[in-house]
All heavy atoms as a GROMACS GRO file, in nm:
protein
  569
    1MET      N    1  -1.816  -2.691   1.842
    1MET     CA    2  -1.716  -2.636   1.930
    1MET      C    3  -1.579  -2.690   1.888
    1MET      O    4  -1.565  -2.807   1.856
    1MET     CB    5  -1.747  -2.672   2.075
    1MET     CG    6  -1.654  -2.602   2.171
    1MET     SD    7  -1.689  -2.639   2.344
    1MET     CE    8  -1.848  -2.568   2.365
    2VAL      N    9  -1.477  -2.603   1.890
    2VAL     CA   10  -1.342  -2.643   1.850
    2VAL      C   11  -1.253  -2.646   1.973
    2VAL      O   12  -1.254  -2.554   2.054
    2VAL     CB   13  -1.284  -2.544   1.748
    2VAL    CG1   14  -1.142  -2.579   1.712
    2VAL    CG2   15  -1.371  -2.539   1.624
    3PHE      N   16  -1.177  -2.754   1.986
    3PHE     CA   17  -1.083  -2.766   2.096
    3PHE      C   18  -0.942  -2.775   2.040
    3PHE      O   19  -0.920  -2.835   1.935
    3PHE     CB   20  -1.111  -2.892   2.179
    3PHE     CG   21  -1.240  -2.885   2.255
    3PHE    CD1   22  -1.354  -2.941   2.204
    3PHE    CD2   23  -1.245  -2.821   2.378
    3PHE    CE1   24  -1.474  -2.935   2.272
    3PHE    CE2   25  -1.363  -2.815   2.449
    3PHE     CZ   26  -1.478  -2.871   2.395
    4PHE      N   27  -0.848  -2.716   2.108
    4PHE     CA   28  -0.709  -2.724   2.070
    4PHE      C   29  -0.632  -2.794   2.180
    4PHE      O   30  -0.654  -2.770   2.298
    4PHE     CB   31  -0.650  -2.584   2.048
    4PHE     CG   32  -0.710  -2.516   1.930
    4PHE    CD1   33  -0.816  -2.429   1.944
    4PHE    CD2   34  -0.660  -2.540   1.803
    4PHE    CE1   35  -0.871  -2.365   1.835
    4PHE    CE2   36  -0.715  -2.478   1.692
    4PHE     CZ   37  -0.821  -2.391   1.709
    5LEU      N   38  -0.543  -2.878   2.141
    5LEU     CA   39  -0.460  -2.952   2.235
    5LEU      C   40  -0.321  -2.890   2.234
    5LEU      O   41  -0.258  -2.880   2.129
    5LEU     CB   42  -0.452  -3.099   2.195
    5LEU     CG   43  -0.359  -3.188   2.277
    5LEU    CD1   44  -0.411  -3.199   2.421
    5LEU    CD2   45  -0.351  -3.325   2.215
    6PHE      N   46  -0.274  -2.845   2.349
    6PHE     CA   47  -0.140  -2.790   2.360
    6PHE      C   48  -0.042  -2.905   2.375
    6PHE      O   49  -0.058  -2.989   2.462
    6PHE     CB   50  -0.130  -2.696   2.480
    6PHE     CG   51   0.011  -2.648   2.504
    6PHE    CD1   52   0.068  -2.554   2.421
    6PHE    CD2   53   0.086  -2.700   2.608
    6PHE    CE1   54   0.198  -2.510   2.443
    6PHE    CE2   55   0.215  -2.658   2.631
    6PHE     CZ   56   0.272  -2.563   2.547
    7ARG      N   57   0.055  -2.908   2.288
    7ARG     CA   58   0.156  -3.013   2.296
    7ARG      C   59   0.292  -2.944   2.307
    7ARG      O   60   0.344  -2.891   2.210
    7ARG     CB   61   0.152  -3.104   2.175
    7ARG     CG   62   0.255  -3.214   2.184
    7ARG     CD   63   0.224  -3.330   2.099
    7ARG     NE   64   0.103  -3.396   2.149
    7ARG     CZ   65   0.044  -3.495   2.086
    7ARG    NH1   66   0.091  -3.540   1.974
    7ARG    NH2   67  -0.064  -3.551   2.136
    8GLU      N   68   0.348  -2.947   2.426
    8GLU     CA   69   0.477  -2.884   2.450
    8GLU      C   70   0.584  -2.951   2.365
    8GLU      O   71   0.585  -3.072   2.347
    8GLU     CB   72   0.512  -2.895   2.599
    8GLU     CG   73   0.625  -2.806   2.640
    8GLU     CD   74   0.643  -2.801   2.791
    8GLU    OE1   75   0.565  -2.867   2.862
    8GLU    OE2   76   0.734  -2.731   2.835
    9HIS      N   77   0.673  -2.870   2.310
    9HIS     CA   78   0.784  -2.916   2.225
    9HIS      C   79   0.736  -2.987   2.099
    9HIS      O   80   0.801  -3.079   2.050
    9HIS     CB   81   0.879  -3.007   2.304
    9HIS     CG   82   0.928  -2.946   2.431
    9HIS    ND1   83   1.007  -2.833   2.432
    9HIS    CD2   84   0.908  -2.980   2.560
    9HIS    CE1   85   1.034  -2.800   2.557
    9HIS    NE2   86   0.974  -2.888   2.637
   10PHE      N   87   0.621  -2.944   2.046
   10PHE     CA   88   0.570  -2.999   1.921
   10PHE      C   89   0.671  -2.978   1.809
   10PHE      O   90   0.693  -3.067   1.727
   10PHE     CB   91   0.436  -2.934   1.887
   10PHE     CG   92   0.379  -2.976   1.756
   10PHE    CD1   93   0.324  -3.102   1.740
   10PHE    CD2   94   0.379  -2.890   1.647
   10PHE    CE1   95   0.270  -3.142   1.619
   10PHE    CE2   96   0.325  -2.929   1.526
   10PHE     CZ   97   0.271  -3.055   1.511
   11LEU      N   98   0.732  -2.861   1.806
   11LEU     CA   99   0.840  -2.830   1.713
   11LEU      C  100   0.965  -2.801   1.795
   11LEU      O  101   0.957  -2.744   1.903
   11LEU     CB  102   0.807  -2.706   1.629
   11LEU     CG  103   0.685  -2.712   1.538
   11LEU    CD1  104   0.659  -2.577   1.477
   11LEU    CD2  105   0.704  -2.817   1.431
   12SER      N  106   1.078  -2.833   1.738
   12SER     CA  107   1.202  -2.794   1.805
   12SER      C  108   1.217  -2.643   1.793
   12SER      O  109   1.150  -2.578   1.711
   12SER     CB  110   1.322  -2.864   1.741
   12SER     OG  111   1.342  -2.812   1.609
   13LYS      N  112   1.304  -2.583   1.871
   13LYS     CA  113   1.326  -2.438   1.863
   13LYS      C  114   1.369  -2.399   1.723
   13LYS      O  115   1.323  -2.299   1.668
   13LYS     CB  116   1.430  -2.393   1.965
   13LYS     CG  117   1.454  -2.242   1.959
   13LYS     CD  118   1.549  -2.196   2.064
   13LYS     CE  119   1.579  -2.049   2.061
   13LYS     NZ  120   1.533  -1.969   1.952
   14GLU      N  121   1.455  -2.479   1.661
   14GLU     CA  122   1.502  -2.448   1.525
   14GLU      C  123   1.388  -2.455   1.424
   14GLU      O  124   1.376  -2.369   1.336
   14GLU     CB  125   1.615  -2.545   1.485
   14GLU     CG  126   1.741  -2.530   1.565
   14GLU     CD  127   1.735  -2.594   1.703
   14GLU    OE1  128   1.649  -2.682   1.727
   14GLU    OE2  129   1.816  -2.554   1.790
   15GLU      N  130   1.302  -2.557   1.435
   15GLU     CA  131   1.188  -2.570   1.344
   15GLU      C  132   1.090  -2.453   1.363
   15GLU      O  133   1.041  -2.397   1.266
   15GLU     CB  134   1.114  -2.701   1.367
   15GLU     CG  135   1.191  -2.823   1.323
   15GLU     CD  136   1.123  -2.951   1.367
   15GLU    OE1  137   1.080  -2.960   1.484
   15GLU    OE2  138   1.113  -3.042   1.283
   16ALA      N  139   1.065  -2.418   1.488
   16ALA     CA  140   0.973  -2.307   1.518
   16ALA      C  141   1.029  -2.176   1.465
   16ALA      O  142   0.956  -2.096   1.406
   16ALA     CB  143   0.948  -2.298   1.668
   17ASP      N  144   1.158  -2.152   1.483
   17ASP     CA  145   1.220  -2.029   1.432
   17ASP      C  146   1.215  -2.023   1.280
   17ASP      O  147   1.188  -1.918   1.221
   17ASP     CB  148   1.365  -2.017   1.480
   17ASP     CG  149   1.375  -1.983   1.628
   17ASP    OD1  150   1.276  -1.935   1.686
   17ASP    OD2  151   1.485  -2.004   1.685
   18ARG      N  152   1.238  -2.135   1.214
   18ARG     CA  153   1.234  -2.141   1.068
   18ARG      C  154   1.092  -2.114   1.017
   18ARG      O  155   1.072  -2.038   0.922
   18ARG     CB  156   1.286  -2.275   1.019
   18ARG     CG  157   1.310  -2.282   0.870
   18ARG     CD  158   1.385  -2.405   0.824
   18ARG     NE  159   1.336  -2.531   0.880
   18ARG     CZ  160   1.403  -2.605   0.968
   18ARG    NH1  161   1.521  -2.567   1.013
   18ARG    NH2  162   1.352  -2.718   1.012
   19LEU      N  163   0.993  -2.174   1.082
   19LEU     CA  164   0.854  -2.150   1.044
   19LEU      C  165   0.815  -2.004   1.064
   19LEU      O  166   0.753  -1.942   0.977
   19LEU     CB  167   0.761  -2.242   1.124
   19LEU     CG  168   0.612  -2.228   1.098
   19LEU    CD1  169   0.578  -2.253   0.953
   19LEU    CD2  170   0.534  -2.322   1.189
   20LYS      N  171   0.852  -1.947   1.177
   20LYS     CA  172   0.823  -1.806   1.204
   20LYS      C  173   0.887  -1.716   1.099
   20LYS      O  174   0.822  -1.627   1.043
   20LYS     CB  175   0.873  -1.767   1.343
   20LYS     CG  176   0.852  -1.619   1.374
   20LYS     CD  177   0.931  -1.576   1.494
   20LYS     CE  178   1.076  -1.581   1.455
   20LYS     NZ  179   1.168  -1.499   1.523
   21ASP      N  180   1.014  -1.741   1.067
   21ASP     CA  181   1.084  -1.659   0.967
   21ASP      C  182   1.018  -1.671   0.829
   21ASP      O  183   1.005  -1.572   0.757
   21ASP     CB  184   1.231  -1.699   0.959
   21ASP     CG  185   1.309  -1.661   1.084
   21ASP    OD1  186   1.261  -1.574   1.161
   21ASP    OD2  187   1.416  -1.720   1.106
   22THR      N  188   0.974  -1.792   0.795
   22THR     CA  189   0.907  -1.812   0.667
   22THR      C  190   0.776  -1.736   0.662
   22THR      O  191   0.746  -1.668   0.563
   22THR     CB  192   0.882  -1.963   0.643
   22THR    OG1  193   1.007  -2.030   0.639
   22THR    CG2  194   0.807  -1.986   0.512
   23LEU      N  195   0.696  -1.745   0.768
   23LEU     CA  196   0.569  -1.672   0.771
   23LEU      C  197   0.591  -1.521   0.766
   23LEU      O  198   0.520  -1.450   0.695
   23LEU     CB  199   0.490  -1.708   0.897
   23LEU     CG  200   0.425  -1.845   0.896
   23LEU    CD1  201   0.368  -1.877   1.033
   23LEU    CD2  202   0.317  -1.852   0.790
   24LEU      N  203   0.689  -1.472   0.839
   24LEU     CA  204   0.715  -1.328   0.841
   24LEU      C  205   0.759  -1.277   0.704
   24LEU      O  206   0.726  -1.165   0.665
   24LEU     CB  207   0.820  -1.293   0.946
   24LEU     CG  208   0.772  -1.303   1.091
   24LEU    CD1  209   0.889  -1.279   1.187
   24LEU    CD2  210   0.661  -1.205   1.118
   25SER      N  211   0.832  -1.359   0.630
   25SER     CA  212   0.885  -1.312   0.502
   25SER      C  213   0.795  -1.341   0.382
   25SER      O  214   0.810  -1.278   0.278
   25SER     CB  215   1.023  -1.372   0.478
   25SER     OG  216   1.014  -1.512   0.462
   26THR      N  217   0.700  -1.433   0.394
   26THR     CA  218   0.620  -1.470   0.277
   26THR      C  219   0.472  -1.432   0.285
   26THR      O  220   0.407  -1.422   0.181
   26THR     CB  221   0.628  -1.622   0.249
   26THR    OG1  222   0.576  -1.692   0.362
   26THR    CG2  223   0.771  -1.664   0.222
   27ALA      N  224   0.417  -1.414   0.402
   27ALA     CA  225   0.274  -1.379   0.412
   27ALA      C  226   0.253  -1.236   0.365
   27ALA      O  227   0.339  -1.150   0.383
   27ALA     CB  228   0.226  -1.395   0.556
   28PRO      N  229   0.140  -1.208   0.301
   28PRO     CA  230   0.112  -1.073   0.250
   28PRO      C  231   0.061  -0.981   0.362
   28PRO      O  232  -0.056  -0.945   0.368
   28PRO     CB  233   0.004  -1.098   0.144
   28PRO     CG  234  -0.066  -1.220   0.194
   28PRO     CD  235   0.038  -1.304   0.261
   29TRP      N  236   0.150  -0.943   0.452
   29TRP     CA  237   0.113  -0.862   0.568
   29TRP      C  238   0.065  -0.724   0.525
   29TRP      O  239   0.119  -0.664   0.433
   29TRP     CB  240   0.233  -0.846   0.662
   29TRP     CG  241   0.281  -0.976   0.714
   29TRP    CD1  242   0.394  -1.041   0.677
   29TRP    CD2  243   0.217  -1.059   0.812
   29TRP    NE1  244   0.405  -1.161   0.745
   29TRP    CE2  245   0.298  -1.174   0.829
   29TRP    CE3  246   0.101  -1.049   0.886
   29TRP    CZ2  247   0.265  -1.276   0.917
   29TRP    CZ3  248   0.069  -1.150   0.973
   29TRP    CH2  249   0.150  -1.262   0.989
   30GLU      N  250  -0.036  -0.673   0.594
   30GLU     CA  251  -0.087  -0.538   0.567
   30GLU      C  252  -0.150  -0.481   0.693
   30GLU      O  253  -0.194  -0.555   0.781
   30GLU     CB  254  -0.190  -0.542   0.454
   30GLU     CG  255  -0.310  -0.629   0.483
   30GLU     CD  256  -0.400  -0.647   0.362
   30GLU    OE1  257  -0.359  -0.614   0.250
   30GLU    OE2  258  -0.512  -0.695   0.382
   31GLN      N  259  -0.150  -0.350   0.699
   31GLN     CA  260  -0.218  -0.283   0.809
   31GLN      C  261  -0.352  -0.237   0.758
   31GLN      O  262  -0.361  -0.158   0.664
   31GLN     CB  263  -0.137  -0.164   0.861
   31GLN     CG  264  -0.195  -0.107   0.987
   31GLN     CD  265  -0.106  -0.001   1.050
   31GLN    OE1  266  -0.023   0.057   0.982
   31GLN    NE2  267  -0.124   0.023   1.177
   32ARG      N  268  -0.457  -0.290   0.815
   32ARG     CA  269  -0.593  -0.262   0.768
   32ARG      C  270  -0.651  -0.142   0.841
   32ARG      O  271  -0.599  -0.098   0.943
   32ARG     CB  272  -0.680  -0.384   0.790
   32ARG     CG  273  -0.629  -0.505   0.714
   32ARG     CD  274  -0.710  -0.626   0.744
   32ARG     NE  275  -0.849  -0.602   0.713
   32ARG     CZ  276  -0.918  -0.668   0.620
   32ARG    NH1  277  -0.861  -0.763   0.552
   32ARG    NH2  278  -1.044  -0.641   0.597
   33THR      N  279  -0.762  -0.093   0.789
   33THR     CA  280  -0.836   0.013   0.855
   33THR      C  281  -0.968  -0.043   0.904
   33THR      O  282  -1.018  -0.143   0.851
   33THR     CB  283  -0.863   0.132   0.761
   33THR    OG1  284  -0.935   0.085   0.648
   33THR    CG2  285  -0.733   0.198   0.718
   34GLN      N  286  -1.023   0.020   1.004
   34GLN     CA  287  -1.155  -0.019   1.052
   34GLN      C  288  -1.228   0.106   1.097
   34GLN      O  289  -1.166   0.206   1.135
   34GLN     CB  290  -1.144  -0.119   1.167
   34GLN     CG  291  -1.083  -0.062   1.293
   34GLN     CD  292  -1.068  -0.168   1.401
   34GLN    OE1  293  -1.027  -0.280   1.372
   34GLN    NE2  294  -1.100  -0.133   1.523
   35LYS      N  295  -1.360   0.099   1.091
   35LYS     CA  296  -1.440   0.212   1.133
   35LYS      C  297  -1.456   0.208   1.284
   35LYS      O  298  -1.493   0.105   1.342
   35LYS     CB  299  -1.576   0.210   1.067
   35LYS     CG  300  -1.656   0.334   1.096
   35LYS     CD  301  -1.779   0.342   1.010
   35LYS     CE  302  -1.846   0.475   1.037
   35LYS     NZ  303  -1.959   0.498   0.951
   36MET      N  304  -1.422   0.318   1.349
   36MET     CA  305  -1.440   0.329   1.493
   36MET      C  306  -1.517   0.459   1.519
   36MET      O  307  -1.465   0.567   1.495
   36MET     CB  308  -1.304   0.330   1.565
   36MET     CG  309  -1.318   0.334   1.716
   36MET     SD  310  -1.159   0.320   1.799
   36MET     CE  311  -1.126   0.148   1.778
   37TYR      N  312  -1.637   0.440   1.563
   37TYR     CA  313  -1.731   0.550   1.584
   37TYR      C  314  -1.752   0.622   1.452
   37TYR      O  315  -1.805   0.566   1.359
   37TYR     CB  316  -1.685   0.642   1.697
   37TYR     CG  317  -1.666   0.565   1.827
   37TYR    CD1  318  -1.539   0.540   1.877
   37TYR    CD2  319  -1.775   0.512   1.894
   37TYR    CE1  320  -1.521   0.467   1.993
   37TYR    CE2  321  -1.759   0.438   2.010
   37TYR     CZ  322  -1.631   0.416   2.059
   37TYR     OH  323  -1.615   0.344   2.172
   38ASP      N  324  -1.705   0.746   1.437
   38ASP     CA  325  -1.735   0.820   1.314
   38ASP      C  326  -1.614   0.838   1.223
   38ASP      O  327  -1.617   0.918   1.130
   38ASP     CB  328  -1.794   0.956   1.348
   38ASP     CG  329  -1.701   1.042   1.431
   38ASP    OD1  330  -1.603   0.986   1.485
   38ASP    OD2  331  -1.724   1.163   1.441
   39LYS      N  332  -1.505   0.765   1.247
   39LYS     CA  333  -1.388   0.780   1.160
   39LYS      C  334  -1.319   0.647   1.134
   39LYS      O  335  -1.342   0.549   1.205
   39LYS     CB  336  -1.289   0.880   1.220
   39LYS     CG  337  -1.237   0.841   1.356
   39LYS     CD  338  -1.145   0.949   1.412
   39LYS     CE  339  -1.109   0.916   1.554
   39LYS     NZ  340  -1.023   1.016   1.613
   40MET      N  341  -1.237   0.645   1.032
   40MET     CA  342  -1.159   0.526   0.997
   40MET      C  343  -1.023   0.537   1.066
   40MET      O  344  -0.958   0.642   1.061
   40MET     CB  345  -1.140   0.516   0.846
   40MET     CG  346  -1.270   0.499   0.769
   40MET     SD  347  -1.361   0.349   0.814
   40MET     CE  348  -1.261   0.225   0.736
   41VAL      N  349  -0.980   0.428   1.130
   41VAL     CA  350  -0.852   0.425   1.200
   41VAL      C  351  -0.773   0.303   1.155
   41VAL      O  352  -0.828   0.203   1.110
   41VAL     CB  353  -0.870   0.421   1.354
   41VAL    CG1  354  -0.941   0.546   1.403
   41VAL    CG2  355  -0.946   0.297   1.396
   42LEU      N  356  -0.639   0.311   1.166
   42LEU     CA  357  -0.553   0.197   1.135
   42LEU      C  358  -0.558   0.097   1.249
   42LEU      O  359  -0.557   0.135   1.366
   42LEU     CB  360  -0.409   0.243   1.114
   42LEU     CG  361  -0.382   0.324   0.989
   42LEU    CD1  362  -0.240   0.378   0.991
   42LEU    CD2  363  -0.406   0.241   0.865
   43THR      N  364  -0.563  -0.031   1.216
   43THR     CA  365  -0.556  -0.132   1.321
   43THR      C  366  -0.413  -0.134   1.376
   43THR      O  367  -0.318  -0.109   1.302
   43THR     CB  368  -0.593  -0.272   1.267
   43THR    OG1  369  -0.508  -0.302   1.158
   43THR    CG2  370  -0.737  -0.279   1.225
   44PRO      N  371  -0.396  -0.163   1.503
   44PRO     CA  372  -0.262  -0.157   1.564
   44PRO      C  373  -0.179  -0.284   1.544
   44PRO      O  374  -0.095  -0.317   1.626
   44PRO     CB  375  -0.295  -0.136   1.712
   44PRO     CG  376  -0.426  -0.205   1.730
   44PRO     CD  377  -0.500  -0.185   1.602
   45ARG      N  378  -0.204  -0.355   1.434
   45ARG     CA  379  -0.127  -0.478   1.408
   45ARG      C  380  -0.128  -0.506   1.259
   45ARG      O  381  -0.214  -0.458   1.186
   45ARG     CB  382  -0.189  -0.597   1.482
   45ARG     CG  383  -0.328  -0.633   1.431
   45ARG     CD  384  -0.400  -0.734   1.518
   45ARG     NE  385  -0.417  -0.694   1.653
   45ARG     CZ  386  -0.512  -0.615   1.700
   45ARG    NH1  387  -0.600  -0.563   1.617
   45ARG    NH2  388  -0.520  -0.586   1.828
   46LEU      N  389  -0.030  -0.583   1.215
   46LEU     CA  390  -0.028  -0.630   1.077
   46LEU      C  391  -0.104  -0.761   1.070
   46LEU      O  392  -0.096  -0.843   1.162
   46LEU     CB  393   0.115  -0.649   1.029
   46LEU     CG  394   0.200  -0.523   1.019
   46LEU    CD1  395   0.342  -0.559   0.980
   46LEU    CD2  396   0.140  -0.426   0.920
   47THR      N  397  -0.180  -0.781   0.962
   47THR     CA  398  -0.255  -0.904   0.945
   47THR      C  399  -0.233  -0.958   0.805
   47THR      O  400  -0.197  -0.885   0.713
   47THR     CB  401  -0.406  -0.882   0.966
   47THR    OG1  402  -0.452  -0.784   0.873
   47THR    CG2  403  -0.437  -0.838   1.108
   48ALA      N  404  -0.253  -1.087   0.789
   48ALA     CA  405  -0.254  -1.152   0.659
   48ALA      C  406  -0.378  -1.240   0.656
   48ALA      O  407  -0.388  -1.335   0.733
   48ALA     CB  408  -0.128  -1.234   0.638
   49TRP      N  409  -0.476  -1.205   0.572
   49TRP     CA  410  -0.604  -1.274   0.572
   49TRP      C  411  -0.606  -1.384   0.467
   49TRP      O  412  -0.575  -1.362   0.351
   49TRP     CB  413  -0.718  -1.177   0.546
   49TRP     CG  414  -0.849  -1.246   0.541
   49TRP    CD1  415  -0.921  -1.280   0.430
   49TRP    CD2  416  -0.921  -1.298   0.652
   49TRP    NE1  417  -1.034  -1.348   0.466
   49TRP    CE2  418  -1.036  -1.361   0.602
   49TRP    CE3  419  -0.898  -1.297   0.790
   49TRP    CZ2  420  -1.128  -1.422   0.684
   49TRP    CZ3  421  -0.991  -1.357   0.872
   49TRP    CH2  422  -1.104  -1.418   0.819
   50TYR      N  423  -0.645  -1.503   0.508
   50TYR     CA  424  -0.668  -1.616   0.417
   50TYR      C  425  -0.806  -1.670   0.451
   50TYR      O  426  -0.840  -1.683   0.568
   50TYR     CB  427  -0.566  -1.727   0.440
   50TYR     CG  428  -0.427  -1.690   0.396
   50TYR    CD1  429  -0.342  -1.621   0.482
   50TYR    CD2  430  -0.382  -1.721   0.269
   50TYR    CE1  431  -0.215  -1.586   0.442
   50TYR    CE2  432  -0.254  -1.687   0.228
   50TYR     CZ  433  -0.172  -1.620   0.315
   50TYR     OH  434  -0.046  -1.584   0.275
   51GLY      N  435  -0.886  -1.701   0.350
   51GLY     CA  436  -1.016  -1.756   0.381
   51GLY      C  437  -1.097  -1.786   0.258
   51GLY      O  438  -1.060  -1.750   0.146
   52ASP      N  439  -1.208  -1.852   0.279
   52ASP     CA  440  -1.300  -1.883   0.171
   52ASP      C  441  -1.386  -1.761   0.140
   52ASP      O  442  -1.394  -1.667   0.219
   52ASP     CB  443  -1.389  -2.001   0.211
   52ASP     CG  444  -1.308  -2.128   0.233
   52ASP    OD1  445  -1.206  -2.144   0.163
   52ASP    OD2  446  -1.346  -2.208   0.319
   53SER      N  447  -1.454  -1.765   0.027
   53SER     CA  448  -1.531  -1.649  -0.017
   53SER      C  449  -1.644  -1.614   0.078
   53SER      O  450  -1.689  -1.501   0.081
   53SER     CB  451  -1.587  -1.673  -0.157
   53SER     OG  452  -1.672  -1.785  -0.156
   54LYS      N  453  -1.690  -1.706   0.158
   54LYS     CA  454  -1.800  -1.675   0.251
   54LYS      C  455  -1.751  -1.613   0.382
   54LYS      O  456  -1.829  -1.573   0.466
   54LYS     CB  457  -1.880  -1.802   0.282
   54LYS     CG  458  -1.802  -1.906   0.357
   54LYS     CD  459  -1.888  -2.029   0.382
   54LYS     CE  460  -1.819  -2.132   0.464
   54LYS     NZ  461  -1.716  -2.208   0.403
   55ASP      N  462  -1.618  -1.604   0.398
   55ASP     CA  463  -1.562  -1.552   0.521
   55ASP      C  464  -1.547  -1.400   0.517
   55ASP      O  465  -1.569  -1.336   0.416
   55ASP     CB  466  -1.425  -1.615   0.548
   55ASP     CG  467  -1.436  -1.765   0.576
   55ASP    OD1  468  -1.540  -1.807   0.631
   55ASP    OD2  469  -1.343  -1.838   0.543
   56TYR      N  470  -1.502  -1.346   0.627
   56TYR     CA  471  -1.482  -1.203   0.646
   56TYR      C  472  -1.394  -1.143   0.538
   56TYR      O  473  -1.301  -1.204   0.490
   56TYR     CB  474  -1.417  -1.182   0.783
   56TYR     CG  475  -1.374  -1.042   0.810
   56TYR    CD1  476  -1.464  -0.949   0.858
   56TYR    CD2  477  -1.244  -1.002   0.789
   56TYR    CE1  478  -1.426  -0.820   0.884
   56TYR    CE2  479  -1.204  -0.873   0.814
   56TYR     CZ  480  -1.296  -0.783   0.862
   56TYR     OH  481  -1.256  -0.654   0.886
   57GLY      N  482  -1.420  -1.019   0.501
   57GLY     CA  483  -1.337  -0.946   0.405
   57GLY      C  484  -1.408  -0.930   0.273
   57GLY      O  485  -1.502  -1.000   0.241
   58SER      N  486  -1.360  -0.836   0.193
   58SER     CA  487  -1.421  -0.815   0.063
   58SER      C  488  -1.364  -0.914  -0.037
   58SER      O  489  -1.261  -0.975  -0.014
   58SER     CB  490  -1.395  -0.672   0.015
   58SER     OG  491  -1.258  -0.656  -0.014
   59GLU      N  492  -1.429  -0.928  -0.150
   59GLU     CA  493  -1.386  -1.025  -0.251
   59GLU      C  494  -1.244  -0.996  -0.299
   59GLU      O  495  -1.169  -1.087  -0.329
   59GLU     CB  496  -1.483  -1.025  -0.370
   59GLU     CG  497  -1.616  -1.087  -0.338
   59GLU     CD  498  -1.604  -1.231  -0.290
   59GLU    OE1  499  -1.528  -1.308  -0.349
   59GLU    OE2  500  -1.672  -1.266  -0.194
   60GLU      N  501  -1.205  -0.870  -0.310
   60GLU     CA  502  -1.072  -0.835  -0.357
   60GLU      C  503  -0.963  -0.878  -0.260
   60GLU      O  504  -0.850  -0.898  -0.297
   60GLU     CB  505  -1.059  -0.684  -0.380
   60GLU     CG  506  -1.155  -0.627  -0.482
   60GLU     CD  507  -1.292  -0.601  -0.423
   60GLU    OE1  508  -1.302  -0.549  -0.311
   60GLU    OE2  509  -1.391  -0.635  -0.490
   61GLU      N  510  -0.996  -0.890  -0.131
   61GLU     CA  511  -0.898  -0.922  -0.029
   61GLU      C  512  -0.880  -1.072  -0.007
   61GLU      O  513  -0.792  -1.113   0.065
   61GLU     CB  514  -0.940  -0.858   0.104
   61GLU     CG  515  -0.948  -0.707   0.097
   61GLU     CD  516  -1.013  -0.651   0.221
   61GLU    OE1  517  -1.096  -0.719   0.283
   61GLU    OE2  518  -0.983  -0.537   0.254
   62LYS      N  519  -0.962  -1.153  -0.069
   62LYS     CA  520  -0.959  -1.297  -0.043
   62LYS      C  521  -0.833  -1.360  -0.099
   62LYS      O  522  -0.790  -1.331  -0.208
   62LYS     CB  523  -1.080  -1.364  -0.105
   62LYS     CG  524  -1.210  -1.304  -0.059
   62LYS     CD  525  -1.270  -1.388   0.049
   62LYS     CE  526  -1.408  -1.340   0.081
   62LYS     NZ  527  -1.415  -1.244   0.182
   63ARG      N  528  -0.775  -1.450  -0.023
   63ARG     CA  529  -0.664  -1.532  -0.068
   63ARG      C  530  -0.702  -1.675  -0.036
   63ARG      O  531  -0.744  -1.705   0.075
   63ARG     CB  532  -0.538  -1.494   0.007
   63ARG     CG  533  -0.489  -1.356  -0.029
   63ARG     CD  534  -0.363  -1.324   0.049
   63ARG     NE  535  -0.337  -1.183   0.037
   63ARG     CZ  536  -0.384  -1.092   0.121
   63ARG    NH1  537  -0.457  -1.124   0.222
   63ARG    NH2  538  -0.354  -0.965   0.102
   64PRO      N  539  -0.687  -1.766  -0.132
   64PRO     CA  540  -0.723  -1.905  -0.103
   64PRO      C  541  -0.641  -1.960   0.013
   64PRO      O  542  -0.525  -1.924   0.031
   64PRO     CB  543  -0.687  -1.979  -0.232
   64PRO     CG  544  -0.672  -1.873  -0.336
   64PRO     CD  545  -0.637  -1.747  -0.266
   65THR      N  546  -0.702  -2.046   0.090
   65THR     CA  547  -0.633  -2.103   0.206
   65THR      C  548  -0.526  -2.202   0.165
   65THR      O  549  -0.444  -2.241   0.246
   65THR     CB  550  -0.733  -2.174   0.299
   65THR    OG1  551  -0.809  -2.268   0.224
   65THR    CG2  552  -0.826  -2.074   0.364
   66ASN      N  553  -0.522  -2.243   0.039
   66ASN     CA  554  -0.422  -2.340  -0.004
   66ASN      C  555  -0.300  -2.278  -0.069
   66ASN      O  556  -0.223  -2.345  -0.133
   66ASN     CB  557  -0.484  -2.443  -0.099
   66ASN     CG  558  -0.539  -2.380  -0.226
   66ASN    OD1  559  -0.538  -2.257  -0.238
   66ASN    ND2  560  -0.585  -2.460  -0.317
   67GLN      N  561  -0.283  -2.147  -0.057
   67GLN     CA  562  -0.164  -2.081  -0.114
   67GLN      C  563  -0.046  -2.098  -0.024
   67GLN      O  564  -0.054  -2.101   0.094
   67GLN     CB  565  -0.187  -1.932  -0.133
   67GLN     CG  566  -0.254  -1.903  -0.263
   67GLN     CD  567  -0.258  -1.754  -0.290
   67GLN    OE1  568  -0.234  -1.671  -0.204
   67GLN    NE2  569  -0.290  -1.721  -0.413
   0.00000   0.00000   0.00000
């Protein structure tokens, strides 16, 4: 089981804004498709997948977690 601890003001507003801007501009965002009933539909969000080879996604979509 994984637990997360919420720590208020962990980052300053400036640090949080800088991190958000960096993620928005550097992550390989894409809109994926998924099968819903009998057709393929676009997911209603942009995602950037990072994971090990045993995780979700096809081999072509894998990005190492240390990038």
